[in-house]
C-alpha beads as a LAMMPS data file, in Angstrom:
LAMMPS data file: protein, C-alpha beads

376 atoms
375 bonds

1 atom types
1 bond types

-500.0 500.0 xlo xhi
-500.0 500.0 ylo yhi
-500.0 500.0 zlo zhi

Masses

1 110.0

Atoms # bond

1 1 1 -147.028 -23.945 423.202
2 1 1 -143.246 -24.097 422.445
3 1 1 -141.554 -27.346 423.175
4 1 1 -138.943 -27.155 425.998
5 1 1 -135.395 -27.349 424.676
6 1 1 -133.622 -30.683 425.773
7 1 1 -129.864 -30.539 426.290
8 1 1 -127.483 -33.409 427.023
9 1 1 -124.595 -32.560 429.248
10 1 1 -121.490 -34.941 429.118
11 1 1 -119.757 -34.899 432.483
12 1 1 -121.183 -34.617 436.046
13 1 1 -118.156 -32.655 437.407
14 1 1 -118.362 -29.100 438.705
15 1 1 -119.000 -27.554 435.306
16 1 1 -121.546 -30.212 434.234
17 1 1 -123.656 -29.847 437.274
18 1 1 -123.468 -26.127 437.480
19 1 1 -124.567 -26.086 433.776
20 1 1 -127.526 -28.373 434.484
21 1 1 -128.620 -26.239 437.459
22 1 1 -128.334 -23.070 435.568
23 1 1 -130.212 -24.307 432.567
24 1 1 -132.978 -25.847 434.568
25 1 1 -133.455 -22.310 436.002
26 1 1 -134.423 -21.009 432.521
27 1 1 -136.702 -23.904 431.726
28 1 1 -134.486 -26.201 429.678
29 1 1 -134.736 -29.977 430.001
30 1 1 -131.258 -31.392 431.001
31 1 1 -129.894 -34.804 431.244
32 1 1 -126.319 -35.313 432.580
33 1 1 -124.357 -38.222 431.391
34 1 1 -121.372 -39.280 433.485
35 1 1 -118.954 -42.169 432.955
36 1 1 -118.198 -42.935 436.540
37 1 1 -120.470 -45.451 438.410
38 1 1 -120.693 -43.214 441.495
39 1 1 -119.558 -39.914 442.938
40 1 1 -116.396 -40.116 445.123
41 1 1 -115.545 -37.636 447.898
42 1 1 -111.964 -36.906 446.914
43 1 1 -109.452 -35.617 449.464
44 1 1 -109.091 -32.195 448.096
45 1 1 -109.694 -28.608 448.846
46 1 1 -110.922 -25.868 446.579
47 1 1 -111.011 -22.080 446.545
48 1 1 -114.570 -20.567 445.881
49 1 1 -113.471 -17.090 444.734
50 1 1 -115.892 -14.170 444.918
51 1 1 -116.698 -14.401 441.237
52 1 1 -117.580 -18.076 441.665
53 1 1 -119.609 -17.353 444.616
54 1 1 -121.690 -14.858 442.686
55 1 1 -122.695 -17.811 440.251
56 1 1 -123.405 -20.204 443.149
57 1 1 -125.545 -17.580 444.762
58 1 1 -127.595 -17.455 441.629
59 1 1 -128.146 -21.246 441.852
60 1 1 -129.352 -20.880 445.420
61 1 1 -126.388 -22.447 447.064
62 1 1 -124.769 -19.563 449.090
63 1 1 -126.102 -20.374 452.563
64 1 1 -125.229 -24.065 452.336
65 1 1 -121.650 -23.277 451.153
66 1 1 -121.183 -20.532 453.783
67 1 1 -122.207 -23.193 456.503
68 1 1 -119.921 -25.906 455.258
69 1 1 -116.913 -23.793 454.286
70 1 1 -113.909 -21.739 455.781
71 1 1 -114.138 -17.991 455.692
72 1 1 -110.497 -16.900 455.496
73 1 1 -109.050 -13.686 456.627
74 1 1 -106.734 -13.607 453.594
75 1 1 -104.584 -15.589 451.072
76 1 1 -101.129 -14.930 452.513
77 1 1 -98.046 -15.325 450.233
78 1 1 -94.778 -15.912 451.999
79 1 1 -91.207 -16.620 451.239
80 1 1 -90.384 -20.328 451.561
81 1 1 -87.559 -20.045 454.065
82 1 1 -87.885 -16.753 455.917
83 1 1 -91.652 -16.661 456.107
84 1 1 -91.430 -12.942 454.890
85 1 1 -94.796 -11.809 453.544
86 1 1 -94.606 -11.119 449.791
87 1 1 -98.254 -10.304 449.342
88 1 1 -101.319 -10.679 451.663
89 1 1 -104.605 -10.773 449.698
90 1 1 -107.045 -9.624 452.280
91 1 1 -110.422 -11.350 451.973
92 1 1 -113.055 -11.580 454.845
93 1 1 -115.744 -8.948 455.120
94 1 1 -113.766 -6.082 453.207
95 1 1 -113.402 -8.213 450.083
96 1 1 -117.075 -9.337 450.359
97 1 1 -118.115 -5.729 450.383
98 1 1 -115.782 -4.740 447.565
99 1 1 -116.456 -7.758 445.216
100 1 1 -120.146 -8.461 446.108
101 1 1 -119.610 -11.904 447.450
102 1 1 -117.408 -13.914 450.009
103 1 1 -114.304 -15.787 449.244
104 1 1 -114.591 -19.316 450.681
105 1 1 -112.338 -22.421 451.018
106 1 1 -114.136 -25.680 450.846
107 1 1 -113.607 -29.411 450.678
108 1 1 -114.193 -30.230 446.939
109 1 1 -116.483 -32.970 447.742
110 1 1 -118.757 -30.597 449.875
111 1 1 -118.935 -28.226 446.842
112 1 1 -119.675 -31.044 444.446
113 1 1 -122.402 -32.353 446.753
114 1 1 -123.997 -28.931 446.881
115 1 1 -124.181 -28.804 443.138
116 1 1 -125.501 -32.238 442.962
117 1 1 -128.325 -31.333 445.333
118 1 1 -129.521 -28.689 442.835
119 1 1 -129.953 -31.328 440.048
120 1 1 -132.589 -34.015 440.594
121 1 1 -131.333 -37.527 440.610
122 1 1 -133.389 -38.451 437.602
123 1 1 -131.507 -35.943 435.480
124 1 1 -128.130 -37.620 436.094
125 1 1 -127.229 -40.862 434.248
126 1 1 -124.188 -42.682 435.700
127 1 1 -122.247 -45.410 433.853
128 1 1 -122.642 -43.691 430.559
129 1 1 -119.330 -43.090 428.801
130 1 1 -119.818 -41.281 425.516
131 1 1 -118.494 -42.958 422.289
132 1 1 -120.232 -41.192 419.553
133 1 1 -122.120 -38.016 418.462
134 1 1 -124.238 -37.667 415.251
135 1 1 -126.226 -34.660 414.162
136 1 1 -129.473 -36.011 412.804
137 1 1 -132.656 -34.353 411.532
138 1 1 -134.396 -34.147 414.979
139 1 1 -131.285 -33.168 416.981
140 1 1 -128.086 -34.916 418.170
141 1 1 -127.839 -38.643 418.675
142 1 1 -125.441 -39.801 421.469
143 1 1 -124.041 -43.299 421.723
144 1 1 -122.630 -44.661 424.838
145 1 1 -120.243 -47.669 425.586
146 1 1 -122.992 -49.461 427.390
147 1 1 -124.913 -49.717 424.257
148 1 1 -127.568 -47.073 425.072
149 1 1 -128.393 -44.155 422.714
150 1 1 -130.059 -40.871 423.411
151 1 1 -131.369 -37.854 421.352
152 1 1 -131.248 -34.243 422.509
153 1 1 -131.697 -30.944 420.787
154 1 1 -128.162 -29.884 421.753
155 1 1 -125.023 -31.279 423.574
156 1 1 -122.518 -29.578 426.089
157 1 1 -119.238 -31.159 426.588
158 1 1 -118.296 -30.499 430.155
159 1 1 -116.125 -33.537 430.410
160 1 1 -112.742 -31.981 431.319
161 1 1 -109.271 -31.827 429.926
162 1 1 -109.488 -35.306 428.258
163 1 1 -112.870 -34.366 426.726
164 1 1 -114.373 -36.971 424.489
165 1 1 -116.768 -34.492 423.013
166 1 1 -113.767 -32.208 421.996
167 1 1 -112.084 -35.226 420.439
168 1 1 -115.233 -36.096 418.376
169 1 1 -115.581 -32.514 417.219
170 1 1 -112.059 -31.516 416.533
171 1 1 -108.603 -32.778 415.704
172 1 1 -106.804 -31.587 418.829
173 1 1 -103.231 -31.706 420.012
174 1 1 -102.458 -34.175 422.725
175 1 1 -102.251 -33.185 426.354
176 1 1 -99.081 -31.508 427.469
177 1 1 -97.296 -32.773 430.618
178 1 1 -95.822 -29.718 432.266
179 1 1 -92.918 -31.637 434.005
180 1 1 -94.393 -30.861 437.340
181 1 1 -96.289 -32.840 439.712
182 1 1 -98.682 -32.017 442.784
183 1 1 -99.033 -33.773 446.117
184 1 1 -102.320 -33.141 447.876
185 1 1 -104.326 -34.378 450.820
186 1 1 -106.864 -33.365 453.436
187 1 1 -106.545 -34.531 456.968
188 1 1 -108.009 -33.783 460.482
189 1 1 -106.423 -30.773 462.085
190 1 1 -106.387 -32.775 465.398
191 1 1 -103.244 -34.532 464.037
192 1 1 -101.400 -31.227 464.406
193 1 1 -101.561 -31.813 468.230
194 1 1 -102.772 -28.271 469.052
195 1 1 -100.509 -26.443 466.608
196 1 1 -102.317 -23.656 464.693
197 1 1 -101.809 -22.847 461.001
198 1 1 -102.609 -19.633 459.258
199 1 1 -105.986 -19.404 457.311
200 1 1 -104.527 -19.791 453.919
201 1 1 -100.864 -19.525 452.939
202 1 1 -98.805 -20.147 449.830
203 1 1 -95.047 -20.559 450.517
204 1 1 -93.071 -19.668 447.418
205 1 1 -89.892 -21.606 446.803
206 1 1 -87.347 -21.281 444.060
207 1 1 -88.795 -24.056 441.869
208 1 1 -91.646 -25.236 444.082
209 1 1 -94.460 -24.150 446.312
210 1 1 -96.936 -25.339 448.834
211 1 1 -100.415 -24.098 449.765
212 1 1 -102.012 -24.902 453.115
213 1 1 -105.487 -23.924 454.317
214 1 1 -108.544 -24.901 456.392
215 1 1 -111.504 -26.370 454.566
216 1 1 -114.102 -26.477 457.392
217 1 1 -115.566 -23.481 459.326
218 1 1 -114.584 -24.938 462.673
219 1 1 -110.967 -25.390 461.489
220 1 1 -111.410 -29.155 461.930
221 1 1 -109.826 -30.206 458.553
222 1 1 -106.787 -29.003 456.632
223 1 1 -105.750 -29.272 453.018
224 1 1 -102.278 -29.015 451.386
225 1 1 -101.222 -28.973 447.796
226 1 1 -97.874 -28.607 446.180
227 1 1 -96.211 -28.057 442.774
228 1 1 -92.671 -29.122 442.153
229 1 1 -90.544 -30.488 439.261
230 1 1 -90.731 -34.260 438.417
231 1 1 -90.571 -34.620 434.612
232 1 1 -90.713 -38.356 434.379
233 1 1 -93.876 -38.734 436.407
234 1 1 -97.013 -38.997 434.201
235 1 1 -99.853 -40.446 436.169
236 1 1 -102.831 -38.105 436.139
237 1 1 -105.082 -40.280 438.417
238 1 1 -106.849 -38.323 441.222
239 1 1 -106.351 -41.420 443.451
240 1 1 -102.743 -42.408 442.767
241 1 1 -100.854 -42.456 446.038
242 1 1 -97.777 -40.641 446.769
243 1 1 -94.979 -41.160 449.291
244 1 1 -95.384 -38.848 452.221
245 1 1 -91.660 -39.341 453.026
246 1 1 -90.632 -38.077 449.638
247 1 1 -92.975 -35.090 450.031
248 1 1 -91.247 -34.225 453.453
249 1 1 -87.948 -34.452 451.911
250 1 1 -88.980 -32.213 448.903
251 1 1 -89.980 -29.378 451.283
252 1 1 -87.191 -29.873 453.896
253 1 1 -86.005 -26.485 455.065
254 1 1 -89.243 -24.689 454.286
255 1 1 -90.828 -22.431 456.982
256 1 1 -91.506 -24.075 460.308
257 1 1 -95.249 -24.133 459.789
258 1 1 -94.794 -26.148 456.471
259 1 1 -92.630 -28.704 458.330
260 1 1 -95.109 -29.176 461.093
261 1 1 -98.088 -29.808 458.677
262 1 1 -96.101 -32.247 456.744
263 1 1 -94.776 -34.046 459.828
264 1 1 -98.313 -34.649 460.817
265 1 1 -99.588 -35.622 457.260
266 1 1 -100.696 -39.246 457.296
267 1 1 -100.732 -39.995 453.582
268 1 1 -100.975 -38.040 450.302
269 1 1 -102.167 -38.415 446.598
270 1 1 -99.828 -37.390 443.831
271 1 1 -100.789 -36.448 440.238
272 1 1 -99.086 -34.963 437.115
273 1 1 -99.962 -31.369 436.320
274 1 1 -100.992 -31.312 432.720
275 1 1 -102.067 -28.536 430.233
276 1 1 -103.474 -27.848 426.868
277 1 1 -103.832 -24.820 424.503
278 1 1 -107.280 -23.324 424.299
279 1 1 -109.174 -24.189 421.322
280 1 1 -109.809 -21.909 418.272
281 1 1 -113.398 -22.802 418.294
282 1 1 -115.468 -24.268 421.177
283 1 1 -118.477 -25.656 419.200
284 1 1 -119.871 -27.105 415.957
285 1 1 -123.546 -26.810 415.141
286 1 1 -125.642 -27.792 418.208
287 1 1 -122.680 -29.041 420.205
288 1 1 -120.415 -26.850 422.348
289 1 1 -117.701 -27.292 424.939
290 1 1 -117.396 -25.806 428.508
291 1 1 -114.821 -25.301 431.169
292 1 1 -111.576 -27.425 431.036
293 1 1 -112.874 -29.059 427.880
294 1 1 -112.224 -25.937 425.919
295 1 1 -109.994 -23.750 428.101
296 1 1 -108.125 -25.879 430.674
297 1 1 -106.501 -24.251 433.602
298 1 1 -103.353 -24.920 435.506
299 1 1 -104.091 -24.745 439.160
300 1 1 -102.002 -21.660 440.157
301 1 1 -104.823 -19.095 440.286
302 1 1 -107.387 -21.477 441.811
303 1 1 -109.907 -20.350 439.082
304 1 1 -110.447 -23.621 437.052
305 1 1 -113.937 -24.448 438.554
306 1 1 -114.744 -20.686 438.808
307 1 1 -114.283 -20.399 435.024
308 1 1 -116.583 -23.412 434.505
309 1 1 -119.270 -21.814 436.734
310 1 1 -119.002 -18.523 434.943
311 1 1 -119.375 -20.447 431.576
312 1 1 -122.476 -22.191 433.039
313 1 1 -124.206 -18.960 433.969
314 1 1 -123.388 -17.173 430.646
315 1 1 -124.449 -20.175 428.683
316 1 1 -127.853 -20.277 430.485
317 1 1 -128.298 -16.579 429.608
318 1 1 -127.471 -17.187 425.926
319 1 1 -129.902 -20.114 425.689
320 1 1 -132.755 -18.513 427.537
321 1 1 -135.926 -18.603 425.379
322 1 1 -133.944 -20.088 422.500
323 1 1 -135.537 -22.803 420.317
324 1 1 -133.538 -25.608 418.623
325 1 1 -132.831 -23.787 415.423
326 1 1 -131.322 -20.778 417.384
327 1 1 -128.834 -23.056 419.418
328 1 1 -125.895 -22.691 417.146
329 1 1 -126.074 -18.861 417.370
330 1 1 -126.554 -19.060 421.109
331 1 1 -123.538 -21.191 421.364
332 1 1 -121.468 -18.798 419.250
333 1 1 -122.745 -15.870 421.439
334 1 1 -121.536 -17.775 424.538
335 1 1 -118.133 -18.279 423.142
336 1 1 -117.739 -14.776 422.053
337 1 1 -118.836 -13.521 425.513
338 1 1 -116.328 -15.781 427.316
339 1 1 -113.358 -16.258 425.107
340 1 1 -111.246 -13.140 425.896
341 1 1 -111.702 -13.655 429.761
342 1 1 -110.923 -17.328 429.808
343 1 1 -107.833 -16.843 427.669
344 1 1 -106.565 -14.085 430.004
345 1 1 -107.088 -16.280 433.084
346 1 1 -105.588 -19.240 431.371
347 1 1 -102.322 -17.434 430.375
348 1 1 -102.050 -15.649 433.822
349 1 1 -102.388 -18.933 435.689
350 1 1 -99.786 -20.666 433.540
351 1 1 -97.118 -18.136 434.567
352 1 1 -97.557 -19.168 438.243
353 1 1 -97.020 -15.538 439.613
354 1 1 -100.525 -14.610 440.812
355 1 1 -100.312 -13.107 444.231
356 1 1 -96.521 -13.428 444.365
357 1 1 -96.290 -9.728 444.734
358 1 1 -98.842 -6.730 444.739
359 1 1 -101.514 -7.933 442.387
360 1 1 -104.570 -6.295 440.738
361 1 1 -107.355 -8.854 441.580
362 1 1 -110.234 -6.774 440.747
363 1 1 -110.643 -8.062 437.185
364 1 1 -110.947 -11.615 438.378
365 1 1 -113.023 -11.274 441.586
366 1 1 -115.130 -8.358 440.483
367 1 1 -116.641 -10.298 437.445
368 1 1 -120.347 -11.237 437.572
369 1 1 -121.329 -13.834 435.094
370 1 1 -125.020 -12.939 435.642
371 1 1 -124.761 -9.392 434.635
372 1 1 -121.741 -9.375 432.295
373 1 1 -122.852 -7.889 428.991
374 1 1 -123.383 -10.615 426.309
375 1 1 -121.729 -10.356 423.017
376 1 1 -123.818 -9.073 420.144

Bonds

1 1 1 2
2 1 2 3
3 1 3 4
4 1 4 5
5 1 5 6
6 1 6 7
7 1 7 8
8 1 8 9
9 1 9 10
10 1 10 11
11 1 11 12
12 1 12 13
13 1 13 14
14 1 14 15
15 1 15 16
16 1 16 17
17 1 17 18
18 1 18 19
19 1 19 20
20 1 20 21
21 1 21 22
22 1 22 23
23 1 23 24
24 1 24 25
25 1 25 26
26 1 26 27
27 1 27 28
28 1 28 29
29 1 29 30
30 1 30 31
31 1 31 32
32 1 32 33
33 1 33 34
34 1 34 35
35 1 35 36
36 1 36 37
37 1 37 38
38 1 38 39
39 1 39 40
40 1 40 41
41 1 41 42
42 1 42 43
43 1 43 44
44 1 44 45
45 1 45 46
46 1 46 47
47 1 47 48
48 1 48 49
49 1 49 50
50 1 50 51
51 1 51 52
52 1 52 53
53 1 53 54
54 1 54 55
55 1 55 56
56 1 56 57
57 1 57 58
58 1 58 59
59 1 59 60
60 1 60 61
61 1 61 62
62 1 62 63
63 1 63 64
64 1 64 65
65 1 65 66
66 1 66 67
67 1 67 68
68 1 68 69
69 1 69 70
70 1 70 71
71 1 71 72
72 1 72 73
73 1 73 74
74 1 74 75
75 1 75 76
76 1 76 77
77 1 77 78
78 1 78 79
79 1 79 80
80 1 80 81
81 1 81 82
82 1 82 83
83 1 83 84
84 1 84 85
85 1 85 86
86 1 86 87
87 1 87 88
88 1 88 89
89 1 89 90
90 1 90 91
91 1 91 92
92 1 92 93
93 1 93 94
94 1 94 95
95 1 95 96
96 1 96 97
97 1 97 98
98 1 98 99
99 1 99 100
100 1 100 101
101 1 101 102
102 1 102 103
103 1 103 104
104 1 104 105
105 1 105 106
106 1 106 107
107 1 107 108
108 1 108 109
109 1 109 110
110 1 110 111
111 1 111 112
112 1 112 113
113 1 113 114
114 1 114 115
115 1 115 116
116 1 116 117
117 1 117 118
118 1 118 119
119 1 119 120
120 1 120 121
121 1 121 122
122 1 122 123
123 1 123 124
124 1 124 125
125 1 125 126
126 1 126 127
127 1 127 128
128 1 128 129
129 1 129 130
130 1 130 131
131 1 131 132
132 1 132 133
133 1 133 134
134 1 134 135
135 1 135 136
136 1 136 137
137 1 137 138
138 1 138 139
139 1 139 140
140 1 140 141
141 1 141 142
142 1 142 143
143 1 143 144
144 1 144 145
145 1 145 146
146 1 146 147
147 1 147 148
148 1 148 149
149 1 149 150
150 1 150 151
151 1 151 152
152 1 152 153
153 1 153 154
154 1 154 155
155 1 155 156
156 1 156 157
157 1 157 158
158 1 158 159
159 1 159 160
160 1 160 161
161 1 161 162
162 1 162 163
163 1 163 164
164 1 164 165
165 1 165 166
166 1 166 167
167 1 167 168
168 1 168 169
169 1 169 170
170 1 170 171
171 1 171 172
172 1 172 173
173 1 173 174
174 1 174 175
175 1 175 176
176 1 176 177
177 1 177 178
178 1 178 179
179 1 179 180
180 1 180 181
181 1 181 182
182 1 182 183
183 1 183 184
184 1 184 185
185 1 185 186
186 1 186 187
187 1 187 188
188 1 188 189
189 1 189 190
190 1 190 191
191 1 191 192
192 1 192 193
193 1 193 194
194 1 194 195
195 1 195 196
196 1 196 197
197 1 197 198
198 1 198 199
199 1 199 200
200 1 200 201
201 1 201 202
202 1 202 203
203 1 203 204
204 1 204 205
205 1 205 206
206 1 206 207
207 1 207 208
208 1 208 209
209 1 209 210
210 1 210 211
211 1 211 212
212 1 212 213
213 1 213 214
214 1 214 215
215 1 215 216
216 1 216 217
217 1 217 218
218 1 218 219
219 1 219 220
220 1 220 221
221 1 221 222
222 1 222 223
223 1 223 224
224 1 224 225
225 1 225 226
226 1 226 227
227 1 227 228
228 1 228 229
229 1 229 230
230 1 230 231
231 1 231 232
232 1 232 233
233 1 233 234
234 1 234 235
235 1 235 236
236 1 236 237
237 1 237 238
238 1 238 239
239 1 239 240
240 1 240 241
241 1 241 242
242 1 242 243
243 1 243 244
244 1 244 245
245 1 245 246
246 1 246 247
247 1 247 248
248 1 248 249
249 1 249 250
250 1 250 251
251 1 251 252
252 1 252 253
253 1 253 254
254 1 254 255
255 1 255 256
256 1 256 257
257 1 257 258
258 1 258 259
259 1 259 260
260 1 260 261
261 1 261 262
262 1 262 263
263 1 263 264
264 1 264 265
265 1 265 266
266 1 266 267
267 1 267 268
268 1 268 269
269 1 269 270
270 1 270 271
271 1 271 272
272 1 272 273
273 1 273 274
274 1 274 275
275 1 275 276
276 1 276 277
277 1 277 278
278 1 278 279
279 1 279 280
280 1 280 281
281 1 281 282
282 1 282 283
283 1 283 284
284 1 284 285
285 1 285 286
286 1 286 287
287 1 287 288
288 1 288 289
289 1 289 290
290 1 290 291
291 1 291 292
292 1 292 293
293 1 293 294
294 1 294 295
295 1 295 296
296 1 296 297
297 1 297 298
298 1 298 299
299 1 299 300
300 1 300 301
301 1 301 302
302 1 302 303
303 1 303 304
304 1 304 305
305 1 305 306
306 1 306 307
307 1 307 308
308 1 308 309
309 1 309 310
310 1 310 311
311 1 311 312
312 1 312 313
313 1 313 314
314 1 314 315
315 1 315 316
316 1 316 317
317 1 317 318
318 1 318 319
319 1 319 320
320 1 320 321
321 1 321 322
322 1 322 323
323 1 323 324
324 1 324 325
325 1 325 326
326 1 326 327
327 1 327 328
328 1 328 329
329 1 329 330
330 1 330 331
331 1 331 332
332 1 332 333
333 1 333 334
334 1 334 335
335 1 335 336
336 1 336 337
337 1 337 338
338 1 338 339
339 1 339 340
340 1 340 341
341 1 341 342
342 1 342 343
343 1 343 344
344 1 344 345
345 1 345 346
346 1 346 347
347 1 347 348
348 1 348 349
349 1 349 350
350 1 350 351
351 1 351 352
352 1 352 353
353 1 353 354
354 1 354 355
355 1 355 356
356 1 356 357
357 1 357 358
358 1 358 359
359 1 359 360
360 1 360 361
361 1 361 362
362 1 362 363
363 1 363 364
364 1 364 365
365 1 365 366
366 1 366 367
367 1 367 368
368 1 368 369
369 1 369 370
370 1 370 371
371 1 371 372
372 1 372 373
373 1 373 374
374 1 374 375
375 1 375 376
């Protein structure tokens, strides 16, 4: 009987957990190594596009996510001052029929918890910060800062824009600060004092924007996120606090609904928006990268997690039935299948024009990672 393939996944974020869930479905033994000591429920919203939902449906998570997430009528794009509609991307039932899956708006913590529920606790090792990788005769040896080591047939670096796996494999350029920052927070909709907001709206200003939407099916919690210039700020922490008074000042004069949401906002987090160029190669031997580790996305298409989910599904298909000697070819096939699409999404997102006018969205939301033809 053939021995089951063993794969170590570095990073227990969205891409790492989705990969673990997808690989377990094709009979691969996985262990996920995460440097954090616990999972934190961050105050952030997330779009689950129709293309992402198709992957999550394949992982058995659709009903859970439908019950926890908001089902928006549309993603409405308006002028910052007049409120004039620039483009209204209709979702709801019509988009679900057209693209084959719903478009949902969720709390990032709820989505992460759903993915974590699909991976047994014994498969996830917290407090494991990777410090070394060595290819040896019987696989890849992993070394961690806590002194522990492990051996796996193959390794997937799903450890984000500051990927340690990428830095071990390749001599890569440093992260690029875009000169822009984002404020974001979630808070109870009851703080609006009965004022209603639209389902999901992006207000486009001349050099800044703000996106506001519900993240709960009963409209009990709202999320806001901005992008605006602030070249000197370089803190990337997800937990760094911002000054809500500065935020209100930055969006003074915006549409009345924006001012109401910001007036009720109790506090905010603030982080620098960073970017990196995509890599020429994603892997080496029995090690590959996935998601933001190899093709980081700016947030302007709300497709960063979706690209990692698509990667996870395609990678599981490429590795299905493969033995250790076949892993390098499977990893190359994965890269060849995904590269053109992720490059297109990365470049489109960078321009920050997505949905600012009439937009062809079929190529994004119509994609199905479970049925997309694999490269030869």
